[in-house]
N, CA, C and O atoms as a Maestro MAE file, in Angstrom:
{
 s_m_m2io_version
 :::
 2.0.0
}

f_m_ct {
 s_m_title
 :::
 protein
 m_atom[344] {
  # First column is atom index #
  i_m_mmod_type
  r_m_x_coord
  r_m_y_coord
  r_m_z_coord
  i_m_residue_number
  s_m_chain_name
  s_m_pdb_residue_name
  s_m_pdb_atom_name
  i_m_atomic_number
  :::
  1 25 -19.358 -0.276 27.522 1 A "MET " " N  " 7
  2 3 -18.561 -0.267 26.310 1 A "MET " " CA " 6
  3 2 -17.331 -1.163 26.525 1 A "MET " " C  " 6
  4 15 -16.609 -1.008 27.510 1 A "MET " " O  " 8
  5 25 -17.095 -2.117 25.576 2 A "PRO " " N  " 7
  6 3 -15.977 -3.039 25.762 2 A "PRO " " CA " 6
  7 2 -14.628 -2.325 25.585 2 A "PRO " " C  " 6
  8 15 -14.505 -1.380 24.806 2 A "PRO " " O  " 8
  9 25 -13.651 -2.788 26.307 3 A "LYS " " N  " 7
  10 3 -12.310 -2.222 26.251 3 A "LYS " " CA " 6
  11 2 -11.560 -2.819 25.057 3 A "LYS " " C  " 6
  12 15 -11.609 -4.029 24.834 3 A "LYS " " O  " 8
  13 25 -10.862 -1.965 24.283 4 A "LEU " " N  " 7
  14 3 -10.090 -2.453 23.132 4 A "LEU " " CA " 6
  15 2 -8.808 -3.107 23.615 4 A "LEU " " C  " 6
  16 15 -8.085 -2.555 24.445 4 A "LEU " " O  " 8
  17 25 -8.544 -4.270 23.093 5 A "ARG " " N  " 7
  18 3 -7.309 -4.965 23.449 5 A "ARG " " CA " 6
  19 2 -6.555 -5.262 22.163 5 A "ARG " " C  " 6
  20 15 -7.099 -5.852 21.229 5 A "ARG " " O  " 8
  21 25 -5.313 -4.851 22.128 6 A "LEU " " N  " 7
  22 3 -4.471 -5.135 20.979 6 A "LEU " " CA " 6
  23 2 -3.629 -6.361 21.252 6 A "LEU " " C  " 6
  24 15 -2.952 -6.453 22.276 6 A "LEU " " O  " 8
  25 25 -3.678 -7.292 20.336 7 A "THR " " N  " 7
  26 3 -2.851 -8.484 20.458 7 A "THR " " CA " 6
  27 2 -1.602 -8.296 19.623 7 A "THR " " C  " 6
  28 15 -1.482 -7.328 18.872 7 A "THR " " O  " 8
  29 25 -0.688 -9.213 19.758 8 A "VAL " " N  " 7
  30 3 0.533 -9.175 18.958 8 A "VAL " " CA " 6
  31 2 0.179 -9.296 17.475 8 A "VAL " " C  " 6
  32 15 0.820 -8.671 16.631 8 A "VAL " " O  " 8
  33 25 -0.814 -10.079 17.166 9 A "ARG " " N  " 7
  34 3 -1.258 -10.236 15.778 9 A "ARG " " CA " 6
  35 2 -1.772 -8.909 15.214 9 A "ARG " " C  " 6
  36 15 -1.467 -8.566 14.072 9 A "ARG " " O  " 8
  37 25 -2.544 -8.164 15.997 10 A "ASP " " N  " 7
  38 3 -3.037 -6.849 15.561 10 A "ASP " " CA " 6
  39 2 -1.874 -5.880 15.332 10 A "ASP " " C  " 6
  40 15 -1.840 -5.156 14.336 10 A "ASP " " O  " 8
  41 25 -0.943 -5.879 16.252 11 A "LEU " " N  " 7
  42 3 0.228 -5.006 16.125 11 A "LEU " " CA " 6
  43 2 1.024 -5.358 14.871 11 A "LEU " " C  " 6
  44 15 1.448 -4.469 14.132 11 A "LEU " " O  " 8
  45 25 1.226 -6.657 14.631 12 A "PHE " " N  " 7
  46 3 1.936 -7.097 13.429 12 A "PHE " " CA " 6
  47 2 1.204 -6.645 12.167 12 A "PHE " " C  " 6
  48 15 1.843 -6.206 11.212 12 A "PHE " " O  " 8
  49 25 -0.119 -6.745 12.148 13 A "PHE " " N  " 7
  50 3 -0.907 -6.316 10.996 13 A "PHE " " CA " 6
  51 2 -0.711 -4.819 10.723 13 A "PHE " " C  " 6
  52 15 -0.488 -4.426 9.578 13 A "PHE " " O  " 8
  53 25 -0.790 -3.993 11.753 14 A "PHE " " N  " 7
  54 3 -0.652 -2.545 11.565 14 A "PHE " " CA " 6
  55 2 0.754 -2.154 11.136 14 A "PHE " " C  " 6
  56 15 0.923 -1.242 10.327 14 A "PHE " " O  " 8
  57 25 1.762 -2.830 11.667 15 A "VAL " " N  " 7
  58 3 3.148 -2.545 11.259 15 A "VAL " " CA " 6
  59 2 3.352 -2.948 9.797 15 A "VAL " " C  " 6
  60 15 3.992 -2.219 9.039 15 A "VAL " " O  " 8
  61 25 2.820 -4.085 9.402 16 A "THR " " N  " 7
  62 3 2.929 -4.536 8.009 16 A "THR " " CA " 6
  63 2 2.207 -3.576 7.068 16 A "THR " " C  " 6
  64 15 2.728 -3.230 6.008 16 A "THR " " O  " 8
  65 25 1.024 -3.152 7.452 17 A "LEU " " N  " 7
  66 3 0.267 -2.203 6.633 17 A "LEU " " CA " 6
  67 2 1.032 -0.887 6.480 17 A "LEU " " C  " 6
  68 15 1.109 -0.337 5.381 17 A "LEU " " O  " 8
  69 25 1.586 -0.393 7.561 18 A "ALA " " N  " 7
  70 3 2.364 0.850 7.501 18 A "ALA " " CA " 6
  71 2 3.581 0.677 6.600 18 A "ALA " " C  " 6
  72 15 3.906 1.586 5.836 18 A "ALA " " O  " 8
  73 25 4.262 -0.464 6.668 19 A "ALA " " N  " 7
  74 3 5.439 -0.711 5.828 19 A "ALA " " CA " 6
  75 2 5.070 -0.740 4.354 19 A "ALA " " C  " 6
  76 15 5.790 -0.182 3.525 19 A "ALA " " O  " 8
  77 25 3.964 -1.379 4.018 20 A "VAL " " N  " 7
  78 3 3.517 -1.431 2.623 20 A "VAL " " CA " 6
  79 2 3.164 -0.031 2.118 20 A "VAL " " C  " 6
  80 15 3.513 0.322 0.992 20 A "VAL " " O  " 8
  81 25 2.490 0.754 2.920 21 A "LEU " " N  " 7
  82 3 2.135 2.116 2.509 21 A "LEU " " CA " 6
  83 2 3.362 2.995 2.336 21 A "LEU " " C  " 6
  84 15 3.425 3.781 1.391 21 A "LEU " " O  " 8
  85 25 4.328 2.881 3.220 22 A "VAL " " N  " 7
  86 3 5.563 3.663 3.086 22 A "VAL " " CA " 6
  87 2 6.338 3.224 1.855 22 A "VAL " " C  " 6
  88 15 6.868 4.074 1.138 22 A "VAL " " O  " 8
  89 25 6.422 1.931 1.586 23 A "ALA " " N  " 7
  90 3 7.122 1.439 0.393 23 A "ALA " " CA " 6
  91 2 6.451 1.939 -0.875 23 A "ALA " " C  " 6
  92 15 7.136 2.343 -1.815 23 A "ALA " " O  " 8
  93 25 5.125 1.920 -0.919 24 A "TRP " " N  " 7
  94 3 4.410 2.438 -2.093 24 A "TRP " " CA " 6
  95 2 4.702 3.927 -2.275 24 A "TRP " " C  " 6
  96 15 4.941 4.375 -3.397 24 A "TRP " " O  " 8
  97 25 4.687 4.694 -1.192 25 A "TRP " " N  " 7
  98 3 4.922 6.133 -1.259 25 A "TRP " " CA " 6
  99 2 6.331 6.427 -1.762 25 A "TRP " " C  " 6
  100 15 6.512 7.309 -2.602 25 A "TRP " " O  " 8
  101 25 7.332 5.702 -1.264 26 A "VAL " " N  " 7
  102 3 8.720 5.909 -1.703 26 A "VAL " " CA " 6
  103 2 8.855 5.572 -3.184 26 A "VAL " " C  " 6
  104 15 9.492 6.317 -3.929 26 A "VAL " " O  " 8
  105 25 8.264 4.461 -3.620 27 A "ASP " " N  " 7
  106 3 8.331 4.066 -5.027 27 A "ASP " " CA " 6
  107 2 7.630 5.086 -5.908 27 A "ASP " " C  " 6
  108 15 8.144 5.437 -6.970 27 A "ASP " " O  " 8
  109 25 6.476 5.564 -5.493 28 A "HIS " " N  " 7
  110 3 5.728 6.547 -6.274 28 A "HIS " " CA " 6
  111 2 6.530 7.844 -6.415 28 A "HIS " " C  " 6
  112 15 6.557 8.447 -7.488 28 A "HIS " " O  " 8
  113 25 7.179 8.267 -5.334 29 A "ARG " " N  " 7
  114 3 8.013 9.472 -5.384 29 A "ARG " " CA " 6
  115 2 9.179 9.291 -6.342 29 A "ARG " " C  " 6
  116 15 9.517 10.208 -7.090 29 A "ARG " " O  " 8
  117 25 9.803 8.105 -6.324 30 A "ALA " " N  " 7
  118 3 10.936 7.829 -7.211 30 A "ALA " " CA " 6
  119 2 10.499 7.843 -8.669 30 A "ALA " " C  " 6
  120 15 11.202 8.386 -9.522 30 A "ALA " " O  " 8
  121 25 9.346 7.253 -8.960 31 A "LEU " " N  " 7
  122 3 8.867 7.237 -10.345 31 A "LEU " " CA " 6
  123 2 8.563 8.635 -10.846 31 A "LEU " " C  " 6
  124 15 8.892 8.960 -11.987 31 A "LEU " " O  " 8
  125 25 7.948 9.463 -10.032 32 A "SER " " N  " 7
  126 3 7.603 10.804 -10.486 32 A "SER " " CA " 6
  127 2 8.847 11.651 -10.689 32 A "SER " " C  " 6
  128 15 8.838 12.533 -11.548 32 A "SER " " O  " 8
  129 25 9.916 11.422 -9.937 33 A "SER " " N  " 7
  130 3 11.142 12.194 -10.152 33 A "SER " " CA " 6
  131 2 11.846 11.741 -11.428 33 A "SER " " C  " 6
  132 15 12.517 12.546 -12.074 33 A "SER " " O  " 8
  133 25 11.705 10.455 -11.808 34 A "HIS " " N  " 7
  134 3 12.324 9.977 -13.043 34 A "HIS " " CA " 6
  135 2 11.623 10.526 -14.279 34 A "HIS " " C  " 6
  136 15 12.252 10.679 -15.326 34 A "HIS " " O  " 8
  137 25 10.344 10.821 -14.176 35 A "ARG " " N  " 7
  138 3 9.628 11.385 -15.328 35 A "ARG " " CA " 6
  139 2 10.244 12.714 -15.739 35 A "ARG " " C  " 6
  140 15 10.432 12.960 -16.930 35 A "ARG " " O  " 8
  141 25 10.555 13.556 -14.796 36 A "GLY " " N  " 7
  142 3 11.199 14.834 -15.105 36 A "GLY " " CA " 6
  143 2 12.563 14.635 -15.731 36 A "GLY " " C  " 6
  144 15 12.948 15.375 -16.637 36 A "GLY " " O  " 8
  145 25 13.313 13.620 -15.245 37 A "TRP " " N  " 7
  146 3 14.621 13.315 -15.806 37 A "TRP " " CA " 6
  147 2 14.477 12.875 -17.263 37 A "TRP " " C  " 6
  148 15 15.258 13.300 -18.115 37 A "TRP " " O  " 8
  149 25 13.492 12.033 -17.556 38 A "TRP " " N  " 7
  150 3 13.296 11.548 -18.918 38 A "TRP " " CA " 6
  151 2 12.929 12.692 -19.855 38 A "TRP " " C  " 6
  152 15 13.430 12.744 -20.978 38 A "TRP " " O  " 8
  153 25 12.075 13.603 -19.426 39 A "ASP " " N  " 7
  154 3 11.709 14.744 -20.263 39 A "ASP " " CA " 6
  155 2 12.927 15.586 -20.593 39 A "ASP " " C  " 6
  156 15 13.070 16.045 -21.726 39 A "ASP " " O  " 8
  157 25 13.807 15.799 -19.625 40 A "ALA " " N  " 7
  158 3 15.022 16.577 -19.870 40 A "ALA " " CA " 6
  159 2 15.926 15.855 -20.860 40 A "ALA " " C  " 6
  160 15 16.510 16.498 -21.733 40 A "ALA " " O  " 8
  161 25 16.056 14.539 -20.746 41 A "LYS " " N  " 7
  162 3 16.884 13.773 -21.683 41 A "LYS " " CA " 6
  163 2 16.288 13.819 -23.087 41 A "LYS " " C  " 6
  164 15 17.028 13.900 -24.068 41 A "LYS " " O  " 8
  165 25 14.978 13.769 -23.193 42 A "GLU " " N  " 7
  166 3 14.332 13.818 -24.502 42 A "GLU " " CA " 6
  167 2 14.611 15.157 -25.181 42 A "GLU " " C  " 6
  168 15 14.850 15.198 -26.388 42 A "GLU " " O  " 8
  169 25 14.585 16.233 -24.434 43 A "VAL " " N  " 7
  170 3 14.899 17.558 -24.974 43 A "VAL " " CA " 6
  171 2 16.344 17.591 -25.442 43 A "VAL " " C  " 6
  172 15 16.629 18.139 -26.506 43 A "VAL " " O  " 8
  173 25 17.260 17.020 -24.674 44 A "GLN " " N  " 7
  174 3 18.669 16.993 -25.067 44 A "GLN " " CA " 6
  175 2 18.866 16.196 -26.354 44 A "GLN " " C  " 6
  176 15 19.635 16.603 -27.226 44 A "GLN " " O  " 8
  177 25 18.178 15.068 -26.475 45 A "VAL " " N  " 7
  178 3 18.292 14.245 -27.685 45 A "VAL " " CA " 6
  179 2 17.788 15.014 -28.905 45 A "VAL " " C  " 6
  180 15 18.420 14.987 -29.961 45 A "VAL " " O  " 8
  181 25 16.665 15.693 -28.763 46 A "MET " " N  " 7
  182 3 16.115 16.438 -29.902 46 A "MET " " CA " 6
  183 2 17.032 17.602 -30.293 46 A "MET " " C  " 6
  184 15 17.178 17.897 -31.479 46 A "MET " " O  " 8
  185 25 17.643 18.258 -29.320 47 A "GLU " " N  " 7
  186 3 18.584 19.342 -29.627 47 A "GLU " " CA " 6
  187 2 19.820 18.801 -30.339 47 A "GLU " " C  " 6
  188 15 20.317 19.419 -31.280 47 A "GLU " " O  " 8
  189 25 20.316 17.649 -29.892 48 A "MET " " N  " 7
  190 3 21.468 17.027 -30.549 48 A "MET " " CA " 6
  191 2 21.108 16.615 -31.972 48 A "MET " " C  " 6
  192 15 21.924 16.765 -32.881 48 A "MET " " O  " 8
  193 25 19.909 16.103 -32.175 49 A "LYS " " N  " 7
  194 3 19.445 15.714 -33.518 49 A "LYS " " CA " 6
  195 2 19.421 16.918 -34.438 49 A "LYS " " C  " 6
  196 15 19.888 16.839 -35.574 49 A "LYS " " O  " 8
  197 25 18.879 18.045 -33.956 50 A "LYS " " N  " 7
  198 3 18.846 19.264 -34.774 50 A "LYS " " CA " 6
  199 2 20.251 19.728 -35.135 50 A "LYS " " C  " 6
  200 15 20.503 20.132 -36.271 50 A "LYS " " O  " 8
  201 25 21.165 19.671 -34.172 51 A "MET " " N  " 7
  202 3 22.527 20.118 -34.399 51 A "MET " " CA " 6
  203 2 23.227 19.241 -35.444 51 A "MET " " C  " 6
  204 15 23.915 19.762 -36.322 51 A "MET " " O  " 8
  205 25 23.061 17.923 -35.357 52 A "LEU " " N  " 7
  206 3 23.677 17.025 -36.324 52 A "LEU " " CA " 6
  207 2 23.089 17.219 -37.715 52 A "LEU " " C  " 6
  208 15 23.823 17.235 -38.703 52 A "LEU " " O  " 8
  209 25 21.765 17.366 -37.797 53 A "GLU " " N  " 7
  210 3 21.133 17.566 -39.107 53 A "GLU " " CA " 6
  211 2 21.561 18.887 -39.732 53 A "GLU " " C  " 6
  212 15 21.679 18.983 -40.953 53 A "GLU " " O  " 8
  213 25 21.792 19.886 -38.922 54 A "ARG " " N  " 7
  214 3 22.269 21.174 -39.424 54 A "ARG " " CA " 6
  215 2 23.668 21.034 -40.042 54 A "ARG " " C  " 6
  216 15 24.017 21.779 -40.957 54 A "ARG " " O  " 8
  217 25 24.474 20.075 -39.538 55 A "ASP " " N  " 7
  218 3 25.819 19.839 -40.057 55 A "ASP " " CA " 6
  219 2 25.846 18.830 -41.198 55 A "ASP " " C  " 6
  220 15 26.928 18.458 -41.652 55 A "ASP " " O  " 8
  221 25 24.677 18.372 -41.679 56 A "GLY " " N  " 7
  222 3 24.618 17.498 -42.841 56 A "GLY " " CA " 6
  223 2 24.447 16.022 -42.529 56 A "GLY " " C  " 6
  224 15 24.427 15.208 -43.452 56 A "GLY " " O  " 8
  225 25 24.324 15.652 -41.277 57 A "TYR " " N  " 7
  226 3 24.110 14.255 -40.912 57 A "TYR " " CA " 6
  227 2 22.626 13.937 -40.972 57 A "TYR " " C  " 6
  228 15 21.776 14.812 -40.807 57 A "TYR " " O  " 8
  229 25 22.331 12.647 -41.214 58 A "GLN " " N  " 7
  230 3 20.953 12.188 -41.141 58 A "GLN " " CA " 6
  231 2 20.804 11.401 -39.838 58 A "GLN " " C  " 6
  232 15 21.627 10.535 -39.539 58 A "GLN " " O  " 8
  233 25 19.774 11.694 -39.075 59 A "VAL " " N  " 7
  234 3 19.575 11.049 -37.776 59 A "VAL " " CA " 6
  235 2 18.206 10.387 -37.766 59 A "VAL " " C  " 6
  236 15 17.189 11.026 -38.035 59 A "VAL " " O  " 8
  237 25 18.198 9.096 -37.450 60 A "GLN " " N  " 7
  238 3 16.939 8.353 -37.314 60 A "GLN " " CA " 6
  239 2 16.873 7.814 -35.886 60 A "GLN " " C  " 6
  240 15 17.782 7.119 -35.431 60 A "GLN " " O  " 8
  241 25 15.800 8.139 -35.197 61 A "LEU " " N  " 7
  242 3 15.589 7.602 -33.863 61 A "LEU " " CA " 6
  243 2 14.860 6.279 -34.014 61 A "LEU " " C  " 6
  244 15 13.755 6.230 -34.554 61 A "LEU " " O  " 8
  245 25 15.478 5.208 -33.535 62 A "ILE " " N  " 7
  246 3 14.858 3.886 -33.605 62 A "ILE " " CA " 6
  247 2 14.397 3.498 -32.205 62 A "ILE " " C  " 6
  248 15 14.558 4.264 -31.255 62 A "ILE " " O  " 8
  249 25 13.829 2.313 -32.086 63 A "GLU " " N  " 7
  250 3 13.174 1.906 -30.832 63 A "GLU " " CA " 6
  251 2 14.067 2.061 -29.600 63 A "GLU " " C  " 6
  252 15 13.653 2.657 -28.606 63 A "GLU " " O  " 8
  253 25 15.277 1.533 -29.659 64 A "ASP " " N  " 7
  254 3 16.132 1.610 -28.475 64 A "ASP " " CA " 6
  255 2 17.479 2.266 -28.757 64 A "ASP " " C  " 6
  256 15 18.461 1.994 -28.066 64 A "ASP " " O  " 8
  257 25 17.529 3.133 -29.772 65 A "GLY " " N  " 7
  258 3 18.788 3.791 -30.083 65 A "GLY " " CA " 6
  259 2 18.665 4.810 -31.192 65 A "GLY " " C  " 6
  260 15 17.605 5.393 -31.420 65 A "GLY " " O  " 8
  261 25 19.794 5.012 -31.885 66 A "VAL " " N  " 7
  262 3 19.874 6.040 -32.919 66 A "VAL " " CA " 6
  263 2 20.700 5.502 -34.086 66 A "VAL " " C  " 6
  264 15 21.668 4.772 -33.878 66 A "VAL " " O  " 8
  265 25 20.319 5.863 -35.313 67 A "VAL " " N  " 7
  266 3 21.125 5.593 -36.499 67 A "VAL " " CA " 6
  267 2 21.554 6.942 -37.051 67 A "VAL " " C  " 6
  268 15 20.721 7.786 -37.383 67 A "VAL " " O  " 8
  269 25 22.864 7.135 -37.146 68 A "ILE " " N  " 7
  270 3 23.417 8.393 -37.659 68 A "ILE " " CA " 6
  271 2 24.148 8.090 -38.954 68 A "ILE " " C  " 6
  272 15 25.033 7.235 -38.985 68 A "ILE " " O  " 8
  273 25 23.783 8.785 -40.023 69 A "THR " " N  " 7
  274 3 24.428 8.632 -41.316 69 A "THR " " CA " 6
  275 2 25.237 9.891 -41.595 69 A "THR " " C  " 6
  276 15 24.710 11.002 -41.559 69 A "THR " " O  " 8
  277 25 26.519 9.705 -41.872 70 A "THR " " N  " 7
  278 3 27.406 10.843 -42.124 70 A "THR " " CA " 6
  279 2 27.094 11.444 -43.484 70 A "THR " " C  " 6
  280 15 26.412 10.810 -44.289 70 A "THR " " O  " 8
  281 25 27.577 12.657 -43.762 71 A "PRO " " N  " 7
  282 3 27.320 13.262 -45.077 71 A "PRO " " CA " 6
  283 2 27.853 12.430 -46.239 71 A "PRO " " C  " 6
  284 15 27.325 12.529 -47.346 71 A "PRO " " O  " 8
  285 25 28.898 11.602 -46.020 72 A "ASP " " N  " 7
  286 3 29.419 10.771 -47.112 72 A "ASP " " CA " 6
  287 2 28.758 9.392 -47.170 72 A "ASP " " C  " 6
  288 15 29.219 8.533 -47.923 72 A "ASP " " O  " 8
  289 25 27.694 9.153 -46.400 73 A "GLY " " N  " 7
  290 3 26.881 7.953 -46.528 73 A "GLY " " CA " 6
  291 2 27.200 6.807 -45.590 73 A "GLY " " C  " 6
  292 15 26.571 5.754 -45.695 73 A "GLY " " O  " 8
  293 25 28.140 6.959 -44.685 74 A "VAL " " N  " 7
  294 3 28.457 5.891 -43.737 74 A "VAL " " CA " 6
  295 2 27.479 5.974 -42.567 74 A "VAL " " C  " 6
  296 15 27.303 7.031 -41.960 74 A "VAL " " O  " 8
  297 25 26.846 4.843 -42.262 75 A "ALA " " N  " 7
  298 3 25.835 4.828 -41.206 75 A "ALA " " CA " 6
  299 2 26.371 4.125 -39.965 75 A "ALA " " C  " 6
  300 15 27.043 3.098 -40.055 75 A "ALA " " O  " 8
  301 25 26.063 4.691 -38.817 76 A "TYR " " N  " 7
  302 3 26.430 4.119 -37.523 76 A "TYR " " CA " 6
  303 2 25.156 3.946 -36.712 76 A "TYR " " C  " 6
  304 15 24.284 4.814 -36.689 76 A "TYR " " O  " 8
  305 25 25.075 2.799 -36.048 77 A "GLU " " N  " 7
  306 3 23.901 2.522 -35.212 77 A "GLU " " CA " 6
  307 2 24.358 2.348 -33.772 77 A "GLU " " C  " 6
  308 15 25.304 1.610 -33.495 77 A "GLU " " O  " 8
  309 25 23.700 3.014 -32.885 78 A "THR " " N  " 7
  310 3 24.002 2.844 -31.469 78 A "THR " " CA " 6
  311 2 22.703 2.541 -30.732 78 A "THR " " C  " 6
  312 15 21.671 3.173 -30.958 78 A "THR " " O  " 8
  313 25 22.785 1.563 -29.852 79 A "THR " " N  " 7
  314 3 21.638 1.214 -29.009 79 A "THR " " CA " 6
  315 2 22.105 1.227 -27.564 79 A "THR " " C  " 6
  316 15 23.261 1.539 -27.280 79 A "THR " " O  " 8
  317 25 21.232 0.899 -26.682 80 A "GLN " " N  " 7
  318 3 21.609 0.851 -25.277 80 A "GLN " " CA " 6
  319 2 22.634 -0.242 -25.006 80 A "GLN " " C  " 6
  320 15 23.373 -0.176 -24.023 80 A "GLN " " O  " 8
  321 25 22.680 -1.249 -25.877 81 A "ARG " " N  " 7
  322 3 23.570 -2.382 -25.636 81 A "ARG " " CA " 6
  323 2 24.801 -2.410 -26.537 81 A "ARG " " C  " 6
  324 15 25.803 -3.029 -26.179 81 A "ARG " " O  " 8
  325 25 24.754 -1.758 -27.693 82 A "SER " " N  " 7
  326 3 25.887 -1.908 -28.615 82 A "SER " " CA " 6
  327 2 26.051 -0.690 -29.526 82 A "SER " " C  " 6
  328 15 25.195 0.192 -29.590 82 A "SER " " O  " 8
  329 25 27.181 -0.681 -30.221 83 A "TYR " " N  " 7
  330 3 27.496 0.360 -31.190 83 A "TYR " " CA " 6
  331 2 28.123 -0.362 -32.366 83 A "TYR " " C  " 6
  332 15 29.045 -1.156 -32.182 83 A "TYR " " O  " 8
  333 25 27.635 -0.100 -33.579 84 A "ARG " " N  " 7
  334 3 28.222 -0.782 -34.746 84 A "ARG " " CA " 6
  335 2 28.067 0.079 -35.992 84 A "ARG " " C  " 6
  336 15 27.202 0.950 -36.091 84 A "ARG " " O  " 8
  337 25 28.959 -0.217 -36.940 85 A "ARG " " N  " 7
  338 3 28.870 0.439 -38.243 85 A "ARG " " CA " 6
  339 2 27.970 -0.400 -39.109 85 A "ARG " " C  " 6
  340 15 28.106 -1.623 -39.149 85 A "ARG " " O  " 8
  341 25 27.048 0.241 -39.807 86 A "ARG " " N  " 7
  342 3 26.105 -0.492 -40.650 86 A "ARG " " CA " 6
  343 2 26.711 -0.822 -41.980 86 A "ARG " " C  " 6
  344 15 26.057 -1.439 -42.820 86 A "ARG " " O  " 8
  :::
 }
 m_bond[343] {
  # First column is bond index #
  i_m_from
  i_m_to
  i_m_order
  :::
  1 1 2 1
  2 2 3 1
  3 3 4 2
  4 3 5 1
  5 5 6 1
  6 6 7 1
  7 7 8 2
  8 7 9 1
  9 9 10 1
  10 10 11 1
  11 11 12 2
  12 11 13 1
  13 13 14 1
  14 14 15 1
  15 15 16 2
  16 15 17 1
  17 17 18 1
  18 18 19 1
  19 19 20 2
  20 19 21 1
  21 21 22 1
  22 22 23 1
  23 23 24 2
  24 23 25 1
  25 25 26 1
  26 26 27 1
  27 27 28 2
  28 27 29 1
  29 29 30 1
  30 30 31 1
  31 31 32 2
  32 31 33 1
  33 33 34 1
  34 34 35 1
  35 35 36 2
  36 35 37 1
  37 37 38 1
  38 38 39 1
  39 39 40 2
  40 39 41 1
  41 41 42 1
  42 42 43 1
  43 43 44 2
  44 43 45 1
  45 45 46 1
  46 46 47 1
  47 47 48 2
  48 47 49 1
  49 49 50 1
  50 50 51 1
  51 51 52 2
  52 51 53 1
  53 53 54 1
  54 54 55 1
  55 55 56 2
  56 55 57 1
  57 57 58 1
  58 58 59 1
  59 59 60 2
  60 59 61 1
  61 61 62 1
  62 62 63 1
  63 63 64 2
  64 63 65 1
  65 65 66 1
  66 66 67 1
  67 67 68 2
  68 67 69 1
  69 69 70 1
  70 70 71 1
  71 71 72 2
  72 71 73 1
  73 73 74 1
  74 74 75 1
  75 75 76 2
  76 75 77 1
  77 77 78 1
  78 78 79 1
  79 79 80 2
  80 79 81 1
  81 81 82 1
  82 82 83 1
  83 83 84 2
  84 83 85 1
  85 85 86 1
  86 86 87 1
  87 87 88 2
  88 87 89 1
  89 89 90 1
  90 90 91 1
  91 91 92 2
  92 91 93 1
  93 93 94 1
  94 94 95 1
  95 95 96 2
  96 95 97 1
  97 97 98 1
  98 98 99 1
  99 99 100 2
  100 99 101 1
  101 101 102 1
  102 102 103 1
  103 103 104 2
  104 103 105 1
  105 105 106 1
  106 106 107 1
  107 107 108 2
  108 107 109 1
  109 109 110 1
  110 110 111 1
  111 111 112 2
  112 111 113 1
  113 113 114 1
  114 114 115 1
  115 115 116 2
  116 115 117 1
  117 117 118 1
  118 118 119 1
  119 119 120 2
  120 119 121 1
  121 121 122 1
  122 122 123 1
  123 123 124 2
  124 123 125 1
  125 125 126 1
  126 126 127 1
  127 127 128 2
  128 127 129 1
  129 129 130 1
  130 130 131 1
  131 131 132 2
  132 131 133 1
  133 133 134 1
  134 134 135 1
  135 135 136 2
  136 135 137 1
  137 137 138 1
  138 138 139 1
  139 139 140 2
  140 139 141 1
  141 141 142 1
  142 142 143 1
  143 143 144 2
  144 143 145 1
  145 145 146 1
  146 146 147 1
  147 147 148 2
  148 147 149 1
  149 149 150 1
  150 150 151 1
  151 151 152 2
  152 151 153 1
  153 153 154 1
  154 154 155 1
  155 155 156 2
  156 155 157 1
  157 157 158 1
  158 158 159 1
  159 159 160 2
  160 159 161 1
  161 161 162 1
  162 162 163 1
  163 163 164 2
  164 163 165 1
  165 165 166 1
  166 166 167 1
  167 167 168 2
  168 167 169 1
  169 169 170 1
  170 170 171 1
  171 171 172 2
  172 171 173 1
  173 173 174 1
  174 174 175 1
  175 175 176 2
  176 175 177 1
  177 177 178 1
  178 178 179 1
  179 179 180 2
  180 179 181 1
  181 181 182 1
  182 182 183 1
  183 183 184 2
  184 183 185 1
  185 185 186 1
  186 186 187 1
  187 187 188 2
  188 187 189 1
  189 189 190 1
  190 190 191 1
  191 191 192 2
  192 191 193 1
  193 193 194 1
  194 194 195 1
  195 195 196 2
  196 195 197 1
  197 197 198 1
  198 198 199 1
  199 199 200 2
  200 199 201 1
  201 201 202 1
  202 202 203 1
  203 203 204 2
  204 203 205 1
  205 205 206 1
  206 206 207 1
  207 207 208 2
  208 207 209 1
  209 209 210 1
  210 210 211 1
  211 211 212 2
  212 211 213 1
  213 213 214 1
  214 214 215 1
  215 215 216 2
  216 215 217 1
  217 217 218 1
  218 218 219 1
  219 219 220 2
  220 219 221 1
  221 221 222 1
  222 222 223 1
  223 223 224 2
  224 223 225 1
  225 225 226 1
  226 226 227 1
  227 227 228 2
  228 227 229 1
  229 229 230 1
  230 230 231 1
  231 231 232 2
  232 231 233 1
  233 233 234 1
  234 234 235 1
  235 235 236 2
  236 235 237 1
  237 237 238 1
  238 238 239 1
  239 239 240 2
  240 239 241 1
  241 241 242 1
  242 242 243 1
  243 243 244 2
  244 243 245 1
  245 245 246 1
  246 246 247 1
  247 247 248 2
  248 247 249 1
  249 249 250 1
  250 250 251 1
  251 251 252 2
  252 251 253 1
  253 253 254 1
  254 254 255 1
  255 255 256 2
  256 255 257 1
  257 257 258 1
  258 258 259 1
  259 259 260 2
  260 259 261 1
  261 261 262 1
  262 262 263 1
  263 263 264 2
  264 263 265 1
  265 265 266 1
  266 266 267 1
  267 267 268 2
  268 267 269 1
  269 269 270 1
  270 270 271 1
  271 271 272 2
  272 271 273 1
  273 273 274 1
  274 274 275 1
  275 275 276 2
  276 275 277 1
  277 277 278 1
  278 278 279 1
  279 279 280 2
  280 279 281 1
  281 281 282 1
  282 282 283 1
  283 283 284 2
  284 283 285 1
  285 285 286 1
  286 286 287 1
  287 287 288 2
  288 287 289 1
  289 289 290 1
  290 290 291 1
  291 291 292 2
  292 291 293 1
  293 293 294 1
  294 294 295 1
  295 295 296 2
  296 295 297 1
  297 297 298 1
  298 298 299 1
  299 299 300 2
  300 299 301 1
  301 301 302 1
  302 302 303 1
  303 303 304 2
  304 303 305 1
  305 305 306 1
  306 306 307 1
  307 307 308 2
  308 307 309 1
  309 309 310 1
  310 310 311 1
  311 311 312 2
  312 311 313 1
  313 313 314 1
  314 314 315 1
  315 315 316 2
  316 315 317 1
  317 317 318 1
  318 318 319 1
  319 319 320 2
  320 319 321 1
  321 321 322 1
  322 322 323 1
  323 323 324 2
  324 323 325 1
  325 325 326 1
  326 326 327 1
  327 327 328 2
  328 327 329 1
  329 329 330 1
  330 330 331 1
  331 331 332 2
  332 331 333 1
  333 333 334 1
  334 334 335 1
  335 335 336 2
  336 335 337 1
  337 337 338 1
  338 338 339 1
  339 339 340 2
  340 339 341 1
  341 341 342 1
  342 342 343 1
  343 343 344 2
  :::
 }
}
């Protein structure tokens, strides 16, 4: 039976493979923890929407933000990048 010999190239390959697997595992763990965070934020947004609507405001959820219309008809739009009066 032939004796196994590891070369520097083999060692480099195994170290690189291990690094890629560890990086994938760390990234996968980070993504799964953010999913729980997003669900909690979504619940908070829906509760805030209910509270505002109960006080007479109109709330529209748009693609990247919210449009809130006051009871007297003034509308405000907020997005991740800006806030403005409509």
